[in-house]
C-alpha positions as CSV (number, residue, x, y, z in Angstrom):
1,M,26.3,19.0,0.3
2,T,24.6,15.7,0.9
3,H,22.7,15.0,4.1
4,A,21.4,11.9,5.9
5,I,17.8,12.0,6.9
6,L,16.6,9.8,9.8
7,L,12.9,9.3,10.7
8,V,12.2,7.6,14.0
9,N,9.1,6.1,15.6
10,C,9.3,4.3,18.9
11,E,8.0,4.2,22.5
12,D,9.2,7.3,24.3
13,R,12.0,6.7,26.9
14,T,14.8,8.6,28.5
15,G,18.0,9.0,26.5
16,L,16.6,8.7,23.0
17,V,17.5,12.2,21.8
18,A,20.9,12.0,23.6
19,T,21.7,8.6,22.0
20,L,20.9,9.7,18.5
21,S,22.7,13.1,18.8
22,Q,25.7,11.3,20.3
23,F,25.7,8.8,17.4
24,V,26.1,11.7,14.9
25,H,28.6,13.5,17.1
26,E,30.9,10.6,17.7
27,H,31.3,9.9,14.0
28,G,32.1,13.5,13.1
29,G,28.7,14.6,11.9
30,N,27.1,18.0,12.1
31,I,23.4,18.1,12.8
32,I,21.6,20.8,10.8
33,D,18.0,20.0,11.7
34,A,16.3,18.1,14.6
35,D,12.5,18.0,15.1
36,Q,10.9,15.7,17.7
37,H,7.5,15.1,19.1
38,T,6.1,12.9,21.9
39,E,2.4,11.9,21.6
40,E,0.6,12.1,24.9
41,L,-2.1,9.8,23.8
42,D,0.0,6.7,23.2
43,G,3.4,7.7,24.6
44,R,5.2,7.3,21.2
45,F,8.3,9.3,20.2
46,Y,8.7,10.7,16.7
47,M,11.8,12.4,15.3
48,R,13.4,13.7,12.1
49,L,17.1,14.1,12.3
50,V,19.3,15.6,9.5
51,W,23.1,15.8,9.4
52,E,25.8,16.5,6.9
53,L,27.6,13.6,5.4
54,D,30.7,15.7,4.5
55,G,33.4,14.4,6.9
56,F,31.1,11.8,8.4
57,A,33.2,8.8,9.4
58,L,30.7,6.1,8.3
59,G,29.7,5.1,4.8
60,R,26.1,4.7,4.0
61,D,25.9,1.0,4.6
62,E,27.9,1.4,7.8
63,I,25.4,4.1,9.0
64,A,22.5,1.7,8.4
65,D,24.2,-1.1,10.3
66,A,25.1,1.1,13.2
67,L,21.5,2.5,13.4
68,N,20.1,-1.1,13.4
69,A,22.0,-1.7,16.6
70,I,20.5,1.4,18.2
71,A,17.1,0.4,16.9
72,D,17.3,-3.1,18.5
73,K,18.2,-1.5,21.8
74,Y,15.3,0.9,21.8
75,Q,12.8,-1.2,19.8
76,M,12.9,1.7,17.3
77,E,11.3,1.8,13.9
78,H,13.4,4.0,11.6
79,Q,14.0,5.0,8.0
80,L,17.3,6.2,6.8
81,M,17.5,8.3,3.5
82,F,19.8,10.6,1.7
83,D,18.9,13.8,0.0
84,D,21.1,13.3,-3.1
85,Q,18.7,10.5,-4.3
86,E,16.3,12.5,-6.4
87,E,12.8,11.0,-6.4
88,R,11.3,10.0,-9.7
89,I,7.7,11.1,-10.0
90,A,4.8,9.9,-12.2
91,V,1.7,12.1,-12.5
92,F,-1.7,10.5,-13.1
93,C,-4.3,12.8,-14.5
94,S,-7.6,12.9,-16.5
95,K,-8.9,16.0,-18.1
96,A,-8.4,18.8,-15.5
97,S,-5.1,20.6,-16.1
98,H,-4.6,23.0,-13.2
99,C,-2.8,20.7,-10.8
100,V,-0.6,19.1,-13.6
101,H,0.3,22.5,-15.0
102,D,1.2,23.8,-11.5
103,L,3.5,20.9,-10.7
104,I,5.3,21.3,-14.0
105,M,5.8,25.0,-13.5
106,R,7.1,24.4,-9.9
107,Q,9.5,21.8,-11.4
108,E,10.6,24.3,-14.0
109,M,11.3,26.8,-11.2
110,G,13.3,24.3,-9.2
111,E,10.8,24.1,-6.4
112,L,10.4,20.3,-6.3
113,S,12.9,17.9,-4.7
114,G,12.2,15.4,-7.5
115,R,11.6,15.1,-11.2
116,I,8.4,14.3,-13.2
117,Q,9.5,11.4,-15.4
118,V,6.2,10.6,-17.0
119,I,2.5,11.7,-17.2
120,I,-0.1,8.9,-17.4
121,S,-3.7,9.7,-18.3
122,N,-6.9,7.9,-19.2
123,H,-7.5,10.8,-21.7
124,D,-5.3,12.5,-24.3
125,N,-6.4,16.0,-23.5
126,L,-3.2,17.1,-21.7
127,K,-0.8,15.5,-24.2
128,S,0.2,18.8,-25.8
129,L,0.9,20.3,-22.3
130,A,3.3,17.5,-21.5
131,E,5.0,17.7,-24.9
132,S,5.6,21.4,-24.6
133,F,7.8,20.6,-21.6
134,S,9.3,17.5,-23.1
135,I,7.7,15.2,-20.6
136,P,6.7,11.7,-21.8
137,Y,2.9,11.3,-22.0
138,V,1.3,7.8,-21.9
139,H,-2.4,7.5,-22.8
140,I,-3.9,4.4,-21.2
141,P,-7.7,4.4,-21.6
142,V,-9.7,2.9,-18.7
143,T,-13.1,1.4,-18.9
144,A,-15.2,-0.6,-16.4
145,D,-14.4,-3.8,-18.3
146,D,-10.6,-3.5,-18.5
147,K,-9.5,-1.8,-15.3
148,A,-7.2,-4.7,-14.4
149,S,-5.6,-4.5,-17.9
150,A,-5.2,-0.7,-17.7
151,E,-3.5,-1.0,-14.2
152,A,-1.1,-3.6,-15.5
153,K,-0.1,-1.2,-18.3
154,Q,0.3,1.6,-15.8
155,Q,2.4,-0.6,-13.6
156,A,4.7,-1.5,-16.5
157,V,5.2,2.2,-17.3
158,L,6.0,2.9,-13.6
159,E,8.6,0.2,-13.7
160,E,10.0,1.4,-17.0
161,Y,10.6,4.9,-15.7
162,K,11.8,3.6,-12.2
163,I,9.2,5.7,-10.4
164,D,9.4,6.3,-6.7
165,T,6.2,8.4,-6.1
166,V,2.9,8.6,-7.9
167,V,0.8,11.8,-7.8
168,L,-2.9,11.7,-8.6
169,A,-3.4,15.2,-10.0
170,R,-7.2,15.0,-10.3
171,Y,-7.1,11.5,-11.7
172,M,-10.7,10.6,-11.9
173,Q,-10.4,6.8,-11.5
174,I,-10.4,4.6,-8.5
175,L,-7.3,2.4,-8.1
176,S,-7.6,-1.2,-7.1
177,A,-6.6,-2.4,-3.6
178,E,-3.9,-4.5,-5.2
179,F,-2.4,-1.5,-7.0
180,V,-2.6,0.7,-3.9
181,E,-1.0,-1.9,-1.7
182,R,2.0,-2.2,-4.1
183,W,2.5,1.6,-3.7
184,Q,1.7,2.0,0.0
185,H,2.5,5.6,1.2
186,H,3.9,6.4,-2.2
187,I,0.6,7.6,-3.9
188,I,-0.5,11.1,-3.1
189,N,-4.0,12.3,-4.0
190,I,-5.5,15.7,-4.1
191,H,-9.1,15.7,-3.0
192,H,-11.3,18.7,-4.0
193,S,-12.9,19.2,-0.6
194,F,-12.0,19.4,3.0
195,L,-12.2,15.8,4.0
196,P,-14.0,14.1,5.6
197,A,-16.8,16.5,4.6
198,F,-18.3,16.3,1.1
199,A,-16.5,13.2,-0.1
200,G,-17.4,11.8,-3.5
201,A,-18.8,13.5,-6.5
202,R,-19.8,17.2,-6.9
203,P,-18.4,18.5,-3.6
204,Y,-18.8,22.2,-4.5
205,H,-22.4,21.6,-5.4
206,Q,-22.9,19.9,-2.0
207,A,-21.1,22.8,-0.3
208,K,-23.3,25.4,-2.0
209,E,-26.5,23.5,-1.1
210,R,-25.4,23.4,2.6
211,G,-24.4,27.1,2.7
212,V,-20.9,26.5,4.0
213,K,-18.7,29.4,5.0
214,I,-15.4,27.7,4.2
215,I,-14.3,25.3,1.4
216,G,-11.1,23.4,1.4
217,A,-8.7,20.9,-0.3
218,T,-7.0,17.8,1.2
219,A,-3.9,16.0,0.1
220,H,-3.5,12.4,1.4
221,Y,-1.8,9.1,0.9
222,V,-4.1,6.7,-1.0
223,T,-5.4,3.6,0.6
224,S,-7.9,1.0,-0.4
225,A,-10.5,2.9,1.6
226,L,-11.7,5.6,-0.7
227,D,-10.7,9.1,0.4
228,E,-9.7,7.9,3.9
229,G,-5.9,7.7,3.7
230,P,-3.5,9.5,6.0
231,I,-3.8,13.3,5.5
232,I,-0.6,15.2,4.7
233,E,-1.9,18.7,4.1
234,Q,-5.2,20.7,4.1
235,N,-6.1,24.3,3.6
236,V,-9.3,26.3,3.4
237,C,-10.7,29.6,2.2
238,R,-13.8,31.6,3.1
239,V,-16.9,31.7,0.9
240,S,-20.3,33.4,1.3
241,H,-23.8,33.2,0.0
242,R,-22.7,35.5,-2.8
243,D,-20.3,32.9,-4.3
244,T,-21.7,30.8,-7.1
245,V,-20.8,27.2,-7.7
246,D,-18.4,28.4,-10.4
247,D,-16.8,30.8,-7.8
248,M,-16.3,27.9,-5.4
249,I,-14.8,25.8,-8.1
250,R,-12.3,28.6,-9.0
251,K,-11.3,29.1,-5.4
252,G,-11.1,25.4,-4.9
253,R,-8.7,25.0,-7.8
254,D,-6.4,27.5,-6.2
255,L,-6.5,25.6,-3.0
256,E,-5.9,22.2,-4.8
257,R,-2.8,23.5,-6.5
258,Q,-1.3,24.9,-3.2
259,V,-2.2,21.9,-1.1
260,L,-1.0,19.3,-3.5
261,A,2.3,21.1,-4.2
262,H,3.0,21.5,-0.4
263,A,2.1,17.9,0.4
264,L,4.4,16.6,-2.4
265,R,7.2,18.8,-1.3
266,M,6.9,17.5,2.3
267,H,6.9,14.0,1.0
268,L,9.9,14.5,-1.2
269,Q,11.9,16.2,1.6
270,K,11.2,13.1,3.8
271,R,9.2,15.2,6.3
272,V,6.1,12.9,6.4
273,L,5.9,9.9,8.8
274,P,2.7,7.8,8.2
275,I,1.4,6.4,11.5
276,S,-1.5,4.0,11.1
277,N,-4.2,6.2,9.4
278,R,-2.6,9.6,10.2
279,T,0.7,11.3,9.6
280,I,3.4,13.2,11.6
281,V,4.6,16.1,9.3
282,F,7.9,17.7,10.3
283,A,7.3,21.1,8.7
């Protein structure tokens, strides 16, 4: 059964929930999920509303037009989506395989609300992994002198495969501001530390030197500000003085797999609403 998914962001006011619920009801719809939040700091109202399209009186274009009228009345920002439109995913990677392999296996088990269409890498190390699952693998080398040329080739591949979402599965290159802007809120990165702590290179070495008691992983939307995009998901695990750097790296890899997969799933299920440099996640 197909569902409509509505994400709402506006100034909080009386009657919003009633108006949106009545809209669905009066056109014969059945609401199956409704999640709302009012932010005390700025008085903004956020909502995710899901209803069945089976028997709904309006066609998709008609739904959009009717919602526009409500949006005008309440000065409401909104996104209307449908869950039968499978997202097309591109995975960017370098040499590390754990996140790429995990996403492929979750796809094989039917855990992703999308499909990996292509893997793009600046190395050819993971080509055999992609080929074993019949996923196209495109090797595009990147050097300091030809980043613009490499990104142009990457963009061409994304267009060829009609990609909706890009996942940086330990892709060890910095994307240009122009590339990121083109894919705003559609590039998800996994960072191998609990941001904002220990950003940059060798985070587990930094953590070991500081004697931390927890390590973590962070999945976030990519922005032109390095490792400062809106955070979608984070998780941590405990470590002690007995853990070596290798122990921390092993534990960190487990966290990275879990956090990236969960963040991607929330994004694909239209549960993430980016607000400035943060997110509302309707879990």
